[in-house]
C-alpha positions in Angstrom: 1.9 -14.6 2.6 1.8 -10.9 2.2 2.8 -8.2 4.7 0.8 -5.8 6.7 1.9 -2.2 6.3 0.4 0.3 8.7 0.5 4.0 8.1 -0.7 5.7 11.2 -0.4 7.1 14.7 1.8 6.2 17.6 1.2 7.7 21.0 2.4 7.8 24.6 -0.7 6.4 26.4 -1.1 8.0 29.9 -3.7 5.9 31.7 -5.3 6.5 35.1 -7.7 4.1 36.8 -10.9 5.3 38.5 -13.8 3.6 40.2 -16.1 5.1 37.6 -15.8 7.6 34.7 -16.3 11.3 35.8 -19.3 13.3 34.9 -18.8 16.7 33.1 -17.2 19.1 35.5 -16.5 16.5 38.1 -13.1 15.8 39.7 -12.4 12.2 40.9 -9.4 10.7 42.6 -7.6 8.3 40.4 -4.9 5.6 41.0 -2.3 3.6 39.2 -1.1 6.0 36.5 0.8 4.1 33.8 2.7 5.1 30.6 2.4 2.7 27.7 2.7 2.4 23.9 -0.5 3.5 22.1 -2.0 5.1 19.1 -4.3 3.3 16.8 -1.7 2.8 14.1 0.9 1.4 16.5 -1.7 -0.8 18.2 -2.8 -2.3 15.0 0.7 -2.9 13.8 1.5 -4.7 17.1 -1.6 -6.8 16.8 -0.8 -7.7 13.2 2.7 -8.8 14.3 1.3 -10.9 17.1 -1.2 -12.3 14.6 1.7 -13.7 12.6 2.2 -11.2 9.9 5.4 -9.6 8.8 4.5 -6.0 9.8 6.0 -2.6 8.8 5.0 0.6 10.6 5.2 4.0 8.9 4.7 7.0 11.1 6.5 9.6 13.3 7.5 10.2 16.9 8.8 13.3 18.5 12.4 14.1 19.4 11.7 13.6 23.0 12.3 10.7 25.5 8.9 9.3 24.8 9.6 8.9 21.1 12.8 6.9 21.8 11.1 4.6 24.3 8.0 4.0 22.1 10.2 3.1 19.1 11.9 0.4 21.2 8.6 -0.8 22.6 6.9 -1.1 19.2 9.9 -3.0 17.9 9.7 -5.4 20.9 6.3 -6.5 19.5 8.0 -7.7 16.3 7.2 -4.7 14.2 9.7 -3.3 11.6 10.2 0.3 12.7 12.7 1.3 10.0 10.1 3.8 8.6 9.2 5.3 11.9 10.7 8.8 11.5 11.8 11.4 14.1 10.0 14.7 13.9 11.1 18.0 15.5 8.1 18.2 17.8 6.5 16.3 20.7 5.4 12.7 20.5 1.6 12.1 20.2 -0.1 11.6 23.6 -3.3 9.9 24.6 -4.8 10.7 28.0 -7.0 7.7 29.0 -9.3 7.1 32.0 -10.3 3.5 32.7 -13.2 2.7 35.1 -13.5 -0.4 37.3 -15.8 -2.1 34.8 -13.3 -1.7 32.0 -14.8 1.2 30.1 -12.7 4.1 29.0 -12.5 7.7 27.8 -9.7 9.0 25.6 -8.4 12.5 24.8 -5.7 12.8 22.1 -2.9 15.3 21.3 -1.6 14.4 17.8 1.9 15.7 18.2 4.3 14.1 15.7 1.4 12.2 14.1 0.5 15.4 12.3 3.8 15.3 10.5 3.1 12.0 8.7 2.9 13.3 5.2 1.4 12.4 1.8 4.8 10.8 0.9 4.6 8.3 3.7 4.7 5.3 1.4 7.4 6.6 -0.9 10.2 4.6 0.9 8.2 1.4 0.7 9.2 0.6 -2.9 8.3 -3.1 -2.9 4.6 -2.6 -2.0 2.8 -5.4 -3.9 -0.3 -7.4 -4.5 0.1 -9.7 -1.5 0.3 -6.8 0.9 -2.4 -5.3 3.1 -2.2 -1.5 3.9 -3.9 -0.5 7.1 -5.0 3.1 7.8 -6.9 5.0 10.5 -8.2 8.5 11.2 -5.4 9.7 13.5 -3.2 11.1 10.7 -4.1 13.8 8.2 -6.9 12.8 5.7 -4.6 13.9 2.8 -2.0 11.4 4.0 -4.6 8.6 4.0 -5.9 9.6 0.6 -2.3 9.5 -0.9 -1.6 6.2 0.8 -4.8 4.6 -0.6 -3.9 5.8 -4.1 -0.4 4.4 -3.8 -1.6 1.1 -2.5 -4.2 0.8 -5.3 -1.5 1.6 -7.9 0.6 -1.2 -6.5 -2.2 -3.7 -6.3 -2.2 -3.9 -2.5 -5.4 -4.2 -0.5 -6.5 -1.4 1.7 -8.1 -1.6 5.2 -9.4 1.8 6.4 -10.4 2.0 10.0 -12.3 5.4 10.0 -11.6 6.2 13.6 -11.9 9.0 14.5 -14.4 9.7 11.7 -13.5 12.4 9.2 -15.2 13.5 6.0 -13.7 11.1 3.4 -14.4 11.5 -0.3 -16.3 8.7 -2.1 -13.5 8.6 -4.7 -11.2 7.5 -1.9 -13.7 5.0 -0.5 -13.9 3.4 -4.0 -10.3 2.2 -3.6 -10.8 0.8 -0.1 -11.2 -3.0 0.2 -12.4 -3.1 3.8 -14.0 -0.1 5.6 -13.9 -0.7 9.4 -16.1 1.4 11.8 -17.8 0.9 15.1 -21.5 1.5 15.5 -21.1 5.2 16.3 -18.7 5.7 13.5 -20.9 3.8 11.1 -23.8 6.2 11.8 -21.7 9.3 11.4 -20.2 8.1 8.1 -23.6 7.1 6.7 -25.3 10.2 8.1 -27.8 8.0 9.8 -28.6 6.9 13.5 -26.1 4.5 14.9 -27.3 0.9 14.7 -28.5 -0.8 18.0 -28.6 -4.4 16.8 -26.7 -6.6 14.4 -29.6 -6.5 11.9 -29.6 -2.7 11.9 -25.8 -2.8 11.5 -26.1 -5.1 8.4 -28.6 -2.7 6.9 -26.2 0.2 7.5 -23.3 -1.8 6.1 -25.2 -2.1 2.8 -25.7 1.7 2.8 -22.0 2.2 3.4 -21.0 -0.2 0.6 -23.1 2.1 -1.7 -20.4 4.8 -1.0 -17.7 2.7 -2.7 -15.8 0.3 -0.5 -15.7 -3.3 -1.5 -16.7 -4.5 2.0 -17.6 -3.1 5.3 -17.0 -4.3 8.9 -19.0 -2.8 11.7 -18.0 -3.6 15.3 -20.7 -3.6 17.9 -18.8 -4.1 21.2 -20.5 -6.8 23.3 -22.8 -7.6 20.4 -19.9 -8.7 18.2 -19.6 -7.5 14.7 -21.1 -7.7 11.2 -19.6 -7.7 7.8 -20.9 -7.4 4.3 -19.5 -7.4 0.7 -20.8 -7.9 -2.8 -21.1 -11.7 -2.3 -22.8 -11.8 1.1 -22.8 -10.8 4.7 -22.6 -12.2 8.2 -22.6 -11.6 11.9 -19.8 -12.7 14.3 -20.7 -12.8 18.0 -18.3 -11.5 20.7 -16.5 -14.1 22.6 -16.5 -14.3 26.4 -13.0 -15.5 27.3 -12.9 -14.3 30.8 -13.4 -11.2 33.0 -13.0 -7.9 31.2 -10.0 -5.9 32.6 -9.6 -3.0 30.1 -11.3 -2.4 26.7 -8.6 0.0 25.6 -7.2 -1.1 22.2 -9.6 -4.1 21.8 -10.9 -2.7 18.5 -7.3 -2.2 17.3 -6.4 -5.8 18.1 -9.4 -6.9 16.0 -8.3 -4.8 13.0 -4.7 -5.7 13.2 -5.3 -9.5 13.4 -8.0 -9.3 10.7 -5.4 -7.6 8.4 -2.9 -10.4 9.3 -5.5 -13.0 8.3 -6.2 -11.2 5.0 -2.5 -11.1 4.3 -2.3 -14.8 5.0 -4.9 -15.4 2.3 -8.1 -15.9 4.4 -11.4 -14.7 3.1 -13.0 -11.8 4.9 -15.5 -13.9 6.9 -12.6 -15.9 8.4 -10.5 -12.9 8.9 -13.2 -11.1 10.8 -13.6 -14.2 13.1 -9.8 -14.2 13.8 -10.0 -10.4 14.6 -12.9 -10.9 17.0 -11.0 -13.5 18.9 -8.0 -11.2 19.2 -10.2 -8.4 20.4 -11.8 -10.6 23.0 -8.4 -11.7 24.1 -7.1 -8.2 24.4 -9.7 -7.1 27.0 -8.4 -9.7 29.4 -5.3 -7.6 30.1 -4.5 -4.0 31.0 -3.5 -1.4 28.3 -3.6 -1.6 24.5 -0.6 -3.2 22.9 0.6 -4.4 26.3 -2.4 -6.8 26.3 -1.6 -8.2 22.8 1.1 -10.7 23.8 -1.6 -13.2 24.6 -3.0 -13.1 21.1 -2.6 -16.3 19.1 -1.0 -16.1 15.7 -3.3 -16.9 12.7 -2.7 -20.4 11.6 -1.2 -20.9 8.1 -4.0 -21.3 5.6 -4.2 -24.7 4.1 -5.2 -25.2 0.5 -8.9 -26.1 -0.1 
């Protein structure tokens, strides 16, 4: 079984609950302000670890109190934080508003995440063919491009979650094994309208494969997700496991556990199903990584 190695962001999530999301220019009274571990990279690493994978996180925190506490919290999820560096700046911060129906809005300040450089994988000298590298859009594009090239040279597989979307070169996408986007991100990446149904998403996935990645996963919220590669495609419905409490970090849970399943040797279709179950589990609790402890580890794959 290979490892999951995540190069990405780690944030202090500052979350406030409201009855509904505010309109532009509107002030609402909030309640229950909480401070939790966040950042797409850290979330995905925590999910991968709860999914049963040996997980290494590569990133940076600031030299403030938040940085020290986030390091300890990420480690408590079973993630190796030996490559989580201290930068002489503030820790990345996400300001999150969560409504009574579980929807959210997020504003990010990158902080130390902007210090994760193109040499991020240099200290990971045993990167190998069984490993799965996971990347997102919350660090510098040049950092991701360098990590993709290093992973390809080592024979490791690459999962790129292009969130937030940035302008990525097709030569980089050609070395990506799984491109992960939600419906909005899929439309932006393809330069087309966002899909509104699984069939439209499958059509758009084929377009995105034309840009170079070996496979594409498009998540569709309550409509589940679709995947496609050179050998086929499929749709995976969302699971209703109970009342939705908070959708924050659900997509990251899906990506992290999908990566864990890939590292365990599962094919993409099975890995996507495992990821969808993890995401559906994560919405049952508050917060992002804090809701992942209920995620079930991916079962060892038996020979077929």
